[in-house]
LOKEPA-177836 format. One record per residue (C-alpha): x, y, z; residue in one letter. Coordinates in steps of 0.05 Angstrom, whole numbers, plus 32768, in hexadecimal, padded with zeros to 4 digits. Last residue first. Layout:
% residues N
XYZA
...
//
This chain:
% residues 260
7FAD80B78029G
7F8380E9803CA
7F4980DF800AA
7F3681137FD2G
7EFD813F7FBDA
7EF681608003A
7F41816E7FFBA
7F2C819C7FC2E
7EF181BD7FE8A
7F2081CC8024D
7F5081E87FF4S
7F9781CA7FE1V
7FD481F47FDFA
7FCE82008027D
7FFD81BF802EG
803B81D8800EN
807081A98021I
804281718036S
801C81807FFFF
804F817B7FC9G
802B814E7F9EG
8024811A7FCFD
805980E27FC4V
808780E27FFDT
80BD80A87FF1L
80D580918036M
810E80678028S
8126802D8050G
8145800E8014T
815880277FCEA
819480117FAFF
816C7FD57F8CE
8139800A7F6AA
81457FFC7F1EE
81377FB17F38D
80EF7FC37F40S
80C67FCD7F80S
80D980117F8FL
80CB80277F40Y
808B80017F41T
807380267F84A
808380687F6CA
8059805B7F2CY
801E803B7F53A
8018807A7F80I
800B80AD7F49D
7FE380787F25M
7FB280747F61P
7F9D80C37F5BN
7FB580FE7F7DG
7F9081417F89I
7FBC81787F73R
7FFA81A27F93T
802581D47F7CL
7FF8820F7F71R
800082367F30G
7FB4824A7F36G
7FA282047F22G
7F8781D17F57T
7F9381967F27H
7F65815B7F39H
7F8081197F24G
7F9E80FE7EE9A
7F6980C57EDFD
7F6D80837F03G
7F3180897F39R
7F18806F7F76G
7F5280827FA1S
7F4780CE7F9EV
7F8F80DA7FBCV
7FA681057FF2R
7FEB80F98004G
800E80B88008V
805280A38030M
8070806D8004I
809D8042802CC
80DC8015801BN
80FA7FD0802CA
812D7FA9800CR
81367F608016I
81787F3F8006G
81787F178043D
81AB7F378069A
81937F798055A
81497F68806EG
81547F7D80B6E
816B7FC280A6V
81367FCB8073A
81047FA8809BL
81167FDB80D8S
810D801680AAR
80CC80028093T
80AE7FF280D8L
80C3803B80E8S
8097804F80AEN
8061802580BEI
805E803A810AA
8050808080EBS
8012806280C3K
7FF880408100A
7FFC807F8127A
7FDA80A580F2G
7FA1807280EEY
7F9980728138A
7F9A80C28142A
7F6E80D18106F
7F3A8102811CG
7F6181408113K
7F99813480E6F
7FE8813E8108G
801B813880D5A
8054810180C7I
802F80C080C3A
7FF380E180A8Q
801880F38067G
800A80A38059S
802980638058S
8029802B8026I
805F7FFA8036N
808B7FD77FFFL
80B07F98800CI
80E77F817FE2S
81087F437FC0A
813B7F4F7F83G
814B7F027F86E
81247ED47FACA
812A7EA97FEBE
81227EDE801EA
80E37EF37FFEL
80C77EAD800DH
80DB7EAC8052P
80C77EF38061W
80837EEE8043A
80657ED78088Y
80827F0D80ADK
80777F47807DS
802F7F30807CA
80257F2E80C4W
80467F7080D5F
80347F998099V
7FEC7F948090N
7FD47F6880C6G
7FFB7F8C80FEK
7FFC7FD080E1L
7FBA7FEC80BBA
7F897FBA80CDG
7FA57FA58111T
7FAC7FEE8122M
7F6D80088108V
7F417FCF812EA
7F6E7FD9816FE
7F59801F8175W
7F0E800F8165E
7F137FD9819ED
7F39800581CET
7EFC803581CBS
7F12807981AAY
7EF380B981C5E
7F3280D281EAH
7F5580CD81A5L
7F2A81048182P
7EFA80E4814FK
7EFF80C68104I
7EEE807C811BT
7EBF806B80E6S
7EE5807F80A8A
7F1E805980C7V
7EF9801880D1V
7EE0801D8085D
7F27802B806ET
7F4A7FF18090P
7F8C7FF58066A
7FAB7FC68034A
7FE97FE08013N
80207FAC8031N
80417FA67FE8V
80657F5E7FEBL
809E7F527FABT
80C67F187FA2T
80937EDC7FB2L
809B7E937FA0G
80817E607F66G
803E7E847F54F
800D7E5C7F71R
80347E437FB0D
80527E897FBFA
800E7EA77FB9V
7FEA7E717FE0A
801B7E758019A
80147EC4801DV
7FC87EBA8022T
7FC87E888056A
7FF97EAD8087Q
7FCD7EEE807BV
7F897EC98081S
7FA37EA480C2D
7FB87EEA80DBE
7F707F0380D7S
7F6C7F5080D4T
7F907F51808DV
7F597F2D8071D
7F707F11802DL
7F4A7EEA7FF2P
7F7E7ED67FB8F
7F727EEC7F6EF
7F9E7EDE7F37E
7FD17F0C7F0BA
7FF17EFF7ECBE
7FF27F3F7E97G
7FD87F427E53G
7FA97F7E7E56A
7F6F7F4B7E58D
7F927F297E93R
7F997F667EB7I
7F567F7B7EB7F
7F3E7F367EC5Q
7F697F327F07V
7F4A7F797F14V
7F037F617F09K
7F0F7F257F30Q
7F257F4D7F6FG
7EEA7F6F7F70R
7EB97F377F72E
7EE77F107FA1V
7EE37F4C7FD6T
7F0F7F428011R
7F537F537FF2G
7F887F3B7FC5S
7FA97F3D7F84I
7FDE7F127F78A
80067F2F7F3CV
803A7F0E7F13K
80667F477EFCA
80727F647EB4G
806F7FAE7EBAE
80287FAC7EA5A
801A7F7D7EE1A
803E7FA87F0DF
80177FE57EF6Q
7FD67FBB7EFDQ
7FE47FA57F46A
7FFF7FEE7F5FI
7FBD800B7F3ES
7F937FD87F68R
7FBA7FE57FA1G
7FAA80367F9BI
7F61802A7F94G
7F3D7FE67F8BR
7F4A7F9B7F94T
7F917FA27FA2S
7F867FA27FF2G
7FC87F7B7FFES
7FFC7F797FC2V
80207F377FB5L
80507F3B7F81A
80797F097F59I
80AB7F2B7F33K
80CB7F0E7EF4G
80C37F4F7EC9S
80C07F897EF5M
//
């Protein structure tokens, strides 16, 4: 990742934070972004203490003005932008709207769609595109979810948004080819998003375990590096095999993690 300039949305905690930290460890200059300044500054300090380069930029993906301003500020501060990771998600909104589709209000539906899809992917990619098109080895990485390809009770809006992200990734890959911009997607499984340890092994010879943010960060680093220059339009599933062996995680174990 040496020479890369990366903007990672929602990188003050969880998966985004781990991605940003791994990018920096691999030599990238990283823009930490999110709504909470204090958490963002802690991530920046962690990266700097480890010898990396990072700076915090306030970002609210529910505001088009905020997304546009943040992208411009990052490109101005670092002299360009090579890597965009669309990771932010309206977790607080999603958590408060776990209900059957017919019980959603239009405002609740729109809040999930704006935070997970319109702001996180559409606006971010739209305003980052001119900067990415000027860079060598540019790429967009979208963080999706297994909910994009499976039905989960109470998560209709979130699942729909993630499914749309998968489709958008393919469109971005096709449209980006002329400008030298790759676009890929990671479909995340159950991840304990507040931890950086080895995750919870299920034992008993089972295939899966609850994941941790670094499982995703390693995959993100590969797809965003020049080593993956032949990978575009890909949907990489990183879920410990859950999607092919879902019953390997018990209800109790599932409760210990969060659906990606």
